[in-house]
Residue frames as a rotation matrix with the C-alpha (Angstrom) as fourth column:
MET 1
-0.927 -0.374 -0.031 4.98
-0.116 0.206 0.972 23.34
-0.357 0.904 -0.234 -2.10
ARG 2
0.026 0.919 -0.393 1.97
-0.937 -0.115 -0.330 23.52
-0.348 0.377 0.858 -4.47
PRO 3
0.216 0.091 0.972 0.83
0.005 0.995 -0.095 20.05
-0.976 0.025 0.214 -5.49
SER 4
0.020 -0.190 -0.982 2.20
-0.988 -0.153 0.009 18.73
-0.152 0.970 -0.191 -8.73
PHE 5
0.456 0.477 0.751 1.49
-0.400 0.864 -0.306 15.42
-0.795 -0.161 0.585 -10.29
LEU 6
-0.370 -0.540 -0.756 3.43
-0.929 0.239 0.284 12.93
0.027 0.807 -0.590 -12.44
PHE 7
0.611 0.662 0.434 1.67
-0.599 0.745 -0.294 9.79
-0.518 -0.080 0.852 -13.71
ILE 8
-0.395 -0.902 -0.177 3.84
-0.873 0.307 0.379 6.81
-0.287 0.304 -0.908 -14.58
CYS 9
0.814 0.426 0.396 3.21
-0.297 0.890 -0.347 3.72
-0.500 0.165 0.850 -16.79
THR 10
0.391 -0.689 0.610 5.47
0.585 0.698 0.414 1.62
-0.711 0.195 0.676 -18.98
GLY 11
-0.419 -0.601 0.681 5.93
0.900 -0.173 0.400 3.59
-0.123 0.780 0.613 -22.23
ASN 12
-0.563 0.195 -0.804 3.78
0.136 -0.937 -0.322 6.71
-0.815 -0.290 0.501 -21.60
ILE 13
-0.927 0.301 -0.222 1.34
-0.295 -0.222 0.929 6.01
0.230 0.928 0.294 -24.53
CYS 14
-0.388 0.827 -0.407 -1.66
0.355 0.542 0.762 4.43
0.850 0.151 -0.504 -22.77
ARG 15
0.259 0.568 -0.782 -2.43
0.883 0.189 0.430 4.65
0.392 -0.801 -0.452 -19.11
SER 16
-0.310 -0.483 -0.819 -0.28
0.833 -0.553 0.011 7.51
-0.459 -0.679 0.573 -17.91
PRO 17
-0.981 0.037 0.190 -1.42
0.057 -0.882 0.468 10.09
0.185 0.470 0.863 -20.58
LEU 18
-0.068 0.997 0.036 -5.03
0.354 -0.010 0.935 9.14
0.933 0.076 -0.352 -19.78
ALA 19
0.274 0.137 -0.952 -4.30
0.962 -0.051 0.269 9.84
-0.011 -0.989 -0.146 -16.11
GLU 20
-0.796 -0.555 -0.240 -2.63
0.534 -0.832 0.154 13.09
-0.285 -0.005 0.958 -17.05
ALA 21
-0.732 0.581 0.356 -5.71
0.007 -0.516 0.856 14.15
0.681 0.629 0.374 -18.99
ALA 22
0.196 0.809 -0.554 -8.08
0.676 0.298 0.674 13.00
0.711 -0.506 -0.489 -16.27
MET 23
0.028 -0.228 -0.973 -6.24
0.957 -0.274 0.092 15.06
-0.288 -0.934 0.210 -13.63
ARG 24
-0.961 -0.251 0.112 -5.91
0.275 -0.880 0.387 18.11
0.001 0.402 0.915 -15.94
ARG 25
-0.243 0.949 0.198 -9.79
0.226 -0.143 0.964 17.91
0.943 0.279 -0.179 -16.28
GLU 26
0.294 0.384 -0.875 -10.14
0.916 0.149 0.373 17.74
0.274 -0.911 -0.308 -12.41
ALA 27
-0.475 -0.548 -0.689 -7.94
0.744 -0.668 0.019 20.78
-0.471 -0.503 0.725 -11.98
ALA 28
-0.927 0.144 0.348 -9.59
0.162 -0.682 0.714 22.72
0.339 0.717 0.608 -14.76
GLN 29
-0.043 0.982 -0.185 -13.00
0.572 0.176 0.801 22.06
0.819 -0.071 -0.570 -13.23
ARG 30
0.428 0.077 -0.900 -11.78
0.886 -0.232 0.401 23.68
-0.178 -0.970 -0.167 -10.08
GLY 31
0.936 -0.081 0.342 -10.18
0.059 -0.922 -0.381 26.65
0.347 0.377 -0.859 -11.93
LEU 32
0.707 -0.707 0.033 -6.73
-0.136 -0.090 0.987 25.62
-0.694 -0.702 -0.160 -10.86
SER 33
0.657 -0.639 -0.400 -3.35
-0.506 0.020 -0.862 25.81
0.559 0.769 -0.310 -12.68
VAL 34
0.551 -0.428 0.717 -1.34
-0.522 0.494 0.696 22.90
-0.652 -0.757 0.049 -11.49
ASN 35
-0.230 -0.768 -0.598 1.76
-0.973 0.171 0.155 21.13
-0.017 0.617 -0.787 -12.94
ILE 36
0.460 0.417 0.784 0.51
-0.343 0.898 -0.277 17.82
-0.819 -0.142 0.556 -14.25
ALA 37
-0.005 -0.482 -0.876 2.44
-0.999 0.048 -0.021 15.46
0.052 0.875 -0.482 -16.51
SER 38
0.853 0.206 0.480 3.07
-0.255 0.966 0.038 11.87
-0.456 -0.155 0.876 -17.36
ALA 39
-0.054 -0.939 -0.341 6.07
-0.999 0.049 0.022 9.74
-0.003 0.342 -0.940 -18.22
GLY 40
0.843 0.175 -0.509 7.13
-0.249 0.965 -0.081 6.13
0.477 0.194 0.857 -18.91
ILE 41
0.682 -0.604 0.412 9.49
-0.228 0.359 0.905 3.97
-0.695 -0.711 0.107 -16.99
ASP 42
-0.073 -0.688 0.722 10.95
0.694 0.485 0.532 2.84
-0.716 0.540 0.442 -20.32
GLY 43
-0.216 -0.126 -0.968 11.82
-0.284 -0.941 0.185 4.95
-0.934 0.315 0.168 -23.30
TRP 44
-0.481 0.024 0.876 10.49
0.647 0.684 0.337 2.75
-0.592 0.729 -0.344 -26.15
HIS 45
0.161 0.747 0.645 7.92
0.986 -0.153 -0.069 5.38
0.047 0.647 -0.761 -27.30
VAL 46
-0.201 -0.313 -0.928 9.69
0.488 -0.854 0.182 8.68
-0.850 -0.416 0.324 -26.53
GLY 47
-0.827 -0.138 -0.545 8.25
-0.266 -0.758 0.595 11.33
-0.495 0.638 0.590 -28.86
ASP 48
-0.807 0.590 0.034 5.19
0.405 0.510 0.759 9.26
0.430 0.626 -0.651 -29.90
PRO 49
-0.358 0.801 0.479 1.61
-0.785 -0.536 0.310 10.35
0.505 -0.265 0.822 -29.43
PRO 50
-0.395 0.325 0.860 -0.66
-0.609 0.608 -0.509 8.29
-0.688 -0.725 -0.042 -27.20
ASP 51
-0.876 0.177 0.449 -2.06
0.339 0.888 0.311 5.09
-0.344 0.425 -0.837 -28.60
ASP 52
-0.810 0.583 0.069 -4.99
-0.227 -0.419 0.879 5.66
0.541 0.696 0.471 -30.92
ARG 53
-0.069 0.806 -0.588 -7.24
0.553 0.522 0.650 3.73
0.830 -0.280 -0.482 -28.61
ALA 54
-0.378 -0.130 -0.917 -6.16
0.871 -0.386 -0.304 5.93
-0.314 -0.913 0.260 -25.63
GLN 55
-0.990 0.059 -0.130 -6.98
-0.094 -0.953 0.287 9.03
-0.107 0.296 0.949 -27.78
HIS 56
-0.497 0.860 -0.118 -10.37
0.013 0.143 0.990 7.54
0.868 0.490 -0.082 -28.67
VAL 57
0.075 0.564 -0.822 -11.45
0.896 0.324 0.304 6.97
0.438 -0.760 -0.481 -25.05
ALA 58
-0.613 -0.263 -0.745 -10.15
0.589 -0.781 -0.208 10.38
-0.527 -0.566 0.634 -23.99
ALA 59
-0.952 0.297 0.071 -12.05
-0.157 -0.675 0.721 12.01
0.262 0.675 0.689 -26.93
ALA 60
-0.259 0.894 -0.365 -15.18
0.438 0.445 0.781 10.17
0.861 0.042 -0.507 -25.84
ALA 61
0.084 0.146 -0.986 -14.76
0.984 -0.169 0.058 11.93
-0.158 -0.975 -0.158 -22.48
GLY 62
0.920 0.351 0.177 -14.34
0.385 -0.896 -0.222 15.24
0.081 0.272 -0.959 -24.21
LEU 63
0.544 -0.818 -0.187 -10.51
-0.199 -0.343 0.918 15.35
-0.815 -0.462 -0.349 -23.83
GLU 64
0.924 -0.313 -0.221 -7.97
-0.216 0.051 -0.975 15.89
0.316 0.948 -0.021 -26.55
ILE 65
0.603 -0.763 0.232 -4.63
-0.251 0.094 0.963 14.21
-0.757 -0.639 -0.135 -25.91
GLY 66
0.862 -0.190 0.471 -3.37
0.503 0.447 -0.740 13.77
-0.070 0.874 0.481 -29.50
HIS 67
0.645 -0.630 0.432 -0.78
-0.288 -0.725 -0.626 16.50
0.708 0.279 -0.649 -28.93
TYR 68
0.725 -0.415 0.549 0.78
-0.515 0.202 0.833 14.69
-0.456 -0.887 -0.067 -25.95
ARG 69
0.422 -0.672 -0.609 4.17
-0.525 0.367 -0.768 13.17
0.740 0.643 -0.198 -26.64
ALA 70
0.904 -0.024 -0.428 5.66
0.304 0.740 0.601 10.31
0.302 -0.673 0.676 -24.70
LYS 71
0.195 -0.881 0.432 8.64
-0.738 -0.422 -0.526 11.09
0.646 -0.216 -0.732 -22.46
ARG 72
0.180 -0.297 -0.938 10.76
0.447 0.874 -0.191 8.93
0.877 -0.384 0.290 -20.19
LEU 73
0.971 0.117 -0.207 10.99
0.234 -0.309 0.922 9.44
0.044 -0.944 -0.327 -16.40
THR 74
0.182 -0.946 0.269 14.11
0.030 -0.268 -0.963 11.36
0.983 0.183 -0.020 -15.45
HIS 75
-0.334 -0.365 -0.869 15.94
0.866 0.245 -0.436 11.55
0.372 -0.898 0.234 -12.13
ASP 76
-0.976 -0.059 0.209 14.96
0.003 -0.966 -0.258 15.25
0.217 -0.252 0.943 -11.87
ASP 77
-0.232 0.972 -0.040 11.33
-0.176 -0.001 0.984 14.25
0.957 0.236 0.171 -11.90
PHE 78
0.026 0.163 -0.986 11.60
0.808 0.577 0.117 12.98
0.588 -0.800 -0.117 -8.38
ALA 79
-0.703 -0.269 -0.659 12.39
0.614 -0.696 -0.371 16.54
-0.359 -0.666 0.655 -7.21
ARG 80
-0.949 0.267 0.169 10.10
-0.100 -0.760 0.642 18.37
0.300 0.592 0.748 -9.68
TYR 81
-0.185 0.978 -0.097 6.83
-0.220 0.055 0.974 16.70
0.958 0.202 0.205 -8.57
SER 82
-0.484 0.040 0.874 5.14
-0.872 -0.110 -0.478 16.50
0.077 -0.993 0.088 -5.18
HIS 83
0.209 0.595 0.776 3.10
-0.502 0.747 -0.437 13.45
-0.839 -0.298 0.454 -6.12
ILE 84
-0.543 -0.372 -0.753 4.27
-0.828 0.386 0.406 10.59
0.139 0.844 -0.517 -8.38
LEU 85
0.209 0.820 0.532 1.54
-0.722 0.497 -0.482 8.11
-0.660 -0.284 0.696 -9.18
ALA 86
-0.880 -0.475 -0.029 2.17
-0.396 0.698 0.596 4.65
-0.263 0.536 -0.802 -10.53
LEU 87
-0.075 0.896 -0.437 -0.43
-0.983 0.007 0.183 3.02
0.167 0.443 0.881 -12.61
ASP 88
0.723 0.400 -0.564 0.48
-0.253 0.912 0.322 -0.51
0.643 -0.090 0.761 -11.50
ALA 89
0.940 -0.282 0.191 2.39
-0.116 0.262 0.958 -2.38
-0.320 -0.923 0.213 -8.86
GLY 90
0.411 -0.814 0.410 5.35
0.906 0.415 -0.084 -3.05
-0.102 0.406 0.908 -11.11
HIS 91
0.261 -0.250 0.932 5.71
0.391 -0.856 -0.339 0.64
0.883 0.453 -0.125 -11.79
LEU 92
0.879 0.159 0.450 5.44
-0.345 -0.439 0.830 1.35
0.330 -0.884 -0.331 -8.10
ARG 93
0.785 -0.618 0.039 8.26
0.435 0.596 0.674 -1.02
-0.440 -0.513 0.737 -7.29
ALA 94
0.176 -0.709 0.683 10.43
0.921 -0.128 -0.369 0.46
0.349 0.694 0.630 -10.09
LEU 95
0.459 0.077 0.885 9.80
0.015 -0.997 0.079 4.00
0.888 -0.023 -0.458 -8.91
LYS 96
0.972 -0.057 0.228 10.67
-0.233 -0.080 0.969 3.15
-0.037 -0.995 -0.091 -5.30
ARG 97
0.528 -0.822 0.215 13.91
0.758 0.570 0.317 1.44
-0.382 -0.004 0.924 -6.52
LEU 98
0.060 -0.516 0.855 14.86
0.857 -0.412 -0.308 4.44
0.511 0.751 0.418 -8.77
ALA 99
0.730 0.359 0.582 13.89
0.116 -0.904 0.412 7.23
0.674 -0.233 -0.701 -6.39
PRO 100
-0.491 -0.826 0.275 16.24
-0.085 -0.269 -0.959 8.90
0.867 -0.495 0.062 -4.07
PRO 101
-0.652 0.290 -0.700 15.42
0.721 0.522 -0.456 8.09
0.233 -0.802 -0.549 -0.39
GLU 102
-0.830 0.289 -0.477 13.94
0.092 -0.773 -0.628 11.55
-0.550 -0.565 0.615 0.21
ALA 103
-0.631 0.584 -0.510 11.42
-0.770 -0.390 0.506 11.14
0.096 0.712 0.696 -2.67
ARG 104
-0.914 0.200 -0.353 10.00
0.122 0.965 0.231 7.70
0.387 0.168 -0.906 -1.76
ASP 105
-0.667 0.687 -0.287 7.19
0.415 0.023 -0.910 9.04
-0.618 -0.726 -0.301 0.38
LYS 106
-0.335 0.519 -0.786 5.72
-0.632 -0.743 -0.222 10.98
-0.699 0.423 0.577 -2.56
ILE 107
-0.740 -0.025 -0.673 5.32
-0.582 0.525 0.621 7.80
0.338 0.851 -0.403 -4.66
HIS 108
-0.352 0.708 0.612 1.90
-0.478 0.426 -0.768 6.10
-0.805 -0.563 0.188 -4.56
LEU 109
-0.832 0.310 0.459 -0.28
0.541 0.638 0.548 3.63
-0.123 0.705 -0.699 -6.53
LEU 110
-0.854 0.496 0.158 -2.99
-0.382 -0.803 0.457 5.68
0.354 0.330 0.875 -8.16
MET 111
-0.118 0.890 -0.440 -5.80
0.033 0.446 0.894 3.23
0.992 0.091 -0.082 -7.42
ASP 112
-0.486 -0.082 -0.870 -5.03
0.784 0.398 -0.475 3.43
0.386 -0.914 -0.129 -3.74
PHE 113
-0.982 0.160 0.099 -6.82
-0.181 -0.947 -0.264 6.81
0.051 -0.277 0.959 -3.68
LEU 114
-0.169 0.965 -0.199 -10.18
-0.542 0.077 0.837 4.96
0.823 0.249 0.511 -4.16
PRO 115
0.001 0.271 0.963 -11.99
-0.961 0.268 -0.075 3.49
-0.278 -0.925 0.260 -1.24
GLY 116
0.889 0.429 -0.161 -11.83
-0.457 0.856 -0.242 -0.31
0.034 0.289 0.957 -1.16
PRO 117
0.799 -0.590 0.113 -9.07
0.531 0.782 0.326 -2.83
-0.281 -0.200 0.939 -1.69
LYS 118
0.570 -0.693 -0.442 -5.49
-0.589 -0.719 0.369 -1.52
-0.573 0.050 -0.818 -1.91
ASN 119
-0.388 -0.897 0.210 -2.66
-0.363 0.359 0.860 -2.46
-0.847 0.257 -0.465 -4.19
VAL 120
0.490 0.626 0.607 -4.94
0.470 0.397 -0.789 -2.58
-0.734 0.671 -0.100 -7.25
SER 121
-0.682 -0.719 -0.137 -3.26
0.204 -0.366 0.908 -1.98
-0.702 0.591 0.396 -10.61
VAL 122
0.408 0.626 -0.664 -4.72
-0.619 -0.345 -0.705 -0.51
-0.671 0.699 0.247 -13.72
GLU 123
0.302 -0.243 0.922 -4.33
0.449 0.889 0.087 -3.37
-0.841 0.388 0.378 -16.08
ASP 124
-0.570 -0.595 -0.566 -2.25
-0.248 -0.532 0.810 -2.58
-0.783 0.602 0.155 -19.15
PRO 125
0.449 0.879 0.161 -4.65
-0.082 0.220 -0.972 -2.37
-0.890 0.423 0.171 -22.13
TYR 126
-0.135 -0.664 -0.736 -1.90
-0.746 -0.421 0.516 -2.18
-0.653 0.618 -0.438 -24.76
TYR 127
-0.940 -0.276 -0.199 -2.15
-0.340 0.738 0.583 -5.75
-0.015 0.616 -0.788 -26.03
LYS 128
-0.590 0.790 0.168 -5.94
0.528 0.535 -0.659 -5.92
-0.610 -0.301 -0.733 -25.66
ASP 129
-0.316 0.555 0.769 -9.02
0.852 -0.190 0.488 -4.59
0.417 0.810 -0.413 -27.33
MET 130
-0.429 0.221 0.876 -10.90
-0.051 -0.974 0.221 -1.33
0.902 0.050 0.429 -27.04
ALA 131
0.664 0.716 -0.213 -12.90
0.130 0.170 0.977 -2.64
0.736 -0.677 0.019 -24.03
ALA 132
0.263 -0.637 -0.725 -9.72
0.958 0.263 0.117 -2.85
0.116 -0.725 0.679 -22.07
PHE 133
-0.734 -0.458 0.501 -8.95
0.441 -0.883 -0.162 0.84
0.516 0.102 0.850 -22.87
GLU 134
0.032 0.878 0.477 -12.50
-0.196 -0.462 0.865 1.73
0.980 -0.121 0.157 -21.71
LYS 135
0.713 0.172 -0.680 -11.98
0.534 0.496 0.685 -0.18
0.455 -0.851 0.262 -18.48
ALA 136
-0.278 -0.913 -0.299 -8.62
0.952 -0.221 -0.211 1.44
0.127 -0.343 0.931 -17.83
TRP 137
-0.633 0.070 0.771 -10.18
0.103 -0.979 0.174 4.89
0.767 0.190 0.613 -18.47
ALA 138
0.496 0.864 0.090 -13.06
-0.043 -0.079 0.996 4.22
0.867 -0.498 -0.002 -16.09
GLN 139
0.550 -0.326 -0.769 -10.57
0.823 0.366 0.434 3.18
0.140 -0.872 0.470 -13.36
ILE 140
-0.503 -0.860 0.083 -8.16
0.841 -0.510 -0.180 6.04
0.197 -0.021 0.980 -14.01
SER 141
-0.404 0.383 0.830 -10.79
0.004 -0.907 0.421 8.77
0.915 0.174 0.365 -14.16
SER 142
0.738 0.639 -0.219 -12.36
0.188 0.118 0.975 7.56
0.649 -0.760 -0.033 -10.91
ALA 143
0.349 -0.698 -0.625 -9.03
0.937 0.266 0.227 7.40
0.008 -0.665 0.747 -9.17
CYS 144
-0.657 -0.565 0.500 -8.02
0.590 -0.798 -0.126 10.92
0.470 0.212 0.857 -10.42
ALA 145
0.165 0.818 0.551 -11.35
-0.019 -0.556 0.831 12.26
0.986 -0.148 -0.076 -9.16
ALA 146
0.825 0.215 -0.523 -10.58
0.445 0.323 0.835 10.82
0.348 -0.922 0.171 -5.81
LEU 147
-0.152 -0.972 -0.182 -7.08
0.988 -0.148 -0.032 12.10
0.004 -0.185 0.983 -5.82
ALA 148
-0.508 0.039 0.861 -8.30
0.291 -0.932 0.214 15.54
0.811 0.359 0.462 -6.79
ARG 149
0.576 0.808 0.125 -10.87
0.068 -0.200 0.977 15.55
0.814 -0.554 -0.171 -4.02
SER 150
0.618 -0.418 -0.666 -8.20
0.782 0.411 0.468 14.52
0.078 -0.810 0.581 -1.55
CYS 151
-0.434 -0.898 -0.074 -5.79
0.898 -0.438 0.043 17.31
-0.071 -0.048 0.996 -2.62
PHE 152
-0.767 0.055 0.640 -7.83
0.290 -0.860 0.421 20.18
0.573 0.508 0.643 -4.08
ASP 153
0.118 0.971 0.210 -11.07
0.123 -0.224 0.967 20.08
0.985 -0.088 -0.145 -2.00
THR 154
0.104 -0.131 -0.986 -9.43
0.942 0.332 0.055 20.34
0.320 -0.934 0.158 1.40
GLY 155
0.956 0.248 0.157 -8.84
0.202 -0.944 0.262 24.00
0.214 -0.219 -0.952 1.38
ALA 156
0.491 -0.869 -0.061 -5.12
-0.342 -0.256 0.904 23.55
-0.802 -0.423 -0.423 1.90
PRO 157
0.912 -0.080 -0.402 -3.43
-0.387 0.154 -0.909 23.52
0.134 0.985 0.110 -1.57
ASP 158
-0.046 -0.979 -0.199 0.00
-0.796 0.156 -0.585 22.58
0.604 0.132 -0.786 -0.10
LEU 159
0.481 0.296 0.825 -1.41
-0.787 0.562 0.257 19.60
-0.388 -0.772 0.503 1.84
LYS 160
-0.712 -0.637 -0.294 0.59
-0.700 0.674 0.235 16.45
0.048 0.374 -0.926 1.66
ILE 161
0.392 0.919 -0.046 -1.89
-0.919 0.393 0.017 13.80
0.034 0.036 0.999 0.64
SER 162
-0.784 -0.502 0.366 -1.88
-0.539 0.842 0.001 10.14
-0.309 -0.196 -0.931 1.22
PRO 163
-0.612 0.547 -0.571 -3.92
-0.235 0.564 0.792 7.32
0.755 0.619 -0.217 -0.17
ARG 164
0.272 0.800 0.534 -7.07
-0.860 -0.046 0.508 6.35
0.432 -0.598 0.676 1.68
SER 165
-0.829 -0.518 0.210 -6.57
-0.550 0.688 -0.473 3.81
0.101 -0.508 -0.856 4.45
C-alpha cells in the first residue's frame, strides 16, 4: 500500500490543516503524489475554512490553505489511510478507542517522529494568540519533515513507518 496520511485534531481548523499543508509541501518537494488529508475528532466546524491565524502562519510559509474545509473523522478513514497522525495525546487516545483493532497500529502521535522526548503534544493554539499558532506551526512543520524523511526518503514507498525510538 502506498503511504497515505490523515492528520487529526479537535475541529480540523487549526493544527490538523497545518499538518496537512506541511506534509503536502514535503511530498511536493519530492515530486510525489500522495493522499494527504486532515479531519477533526469533533464536527463543530465541518465545512468551515481554517482559522484565520492558521491561514496566516501557513501563508507566511508560502502555503495557501484558505480553500481547505473542515471535515469530521469517519469510520472509513481508518481503512482509507495508512498513517493516522494525532496532534495531541487526547486525540491519540480517542483515535485508539474509535479505531477497529486492525487499524490501531497505524495511529501515532505526530511529534513522536522527532528525536527527543516522546508523547509530546502540539498545544492547541485556538484560545491563544498568534505566537501560539507560530509555535504550533514550527512543531508541526518539523515533525512533518521528519515523518516525510522516514517514509519518503527510504527508497521503499510502501514501507510501514514507525515513530523514532
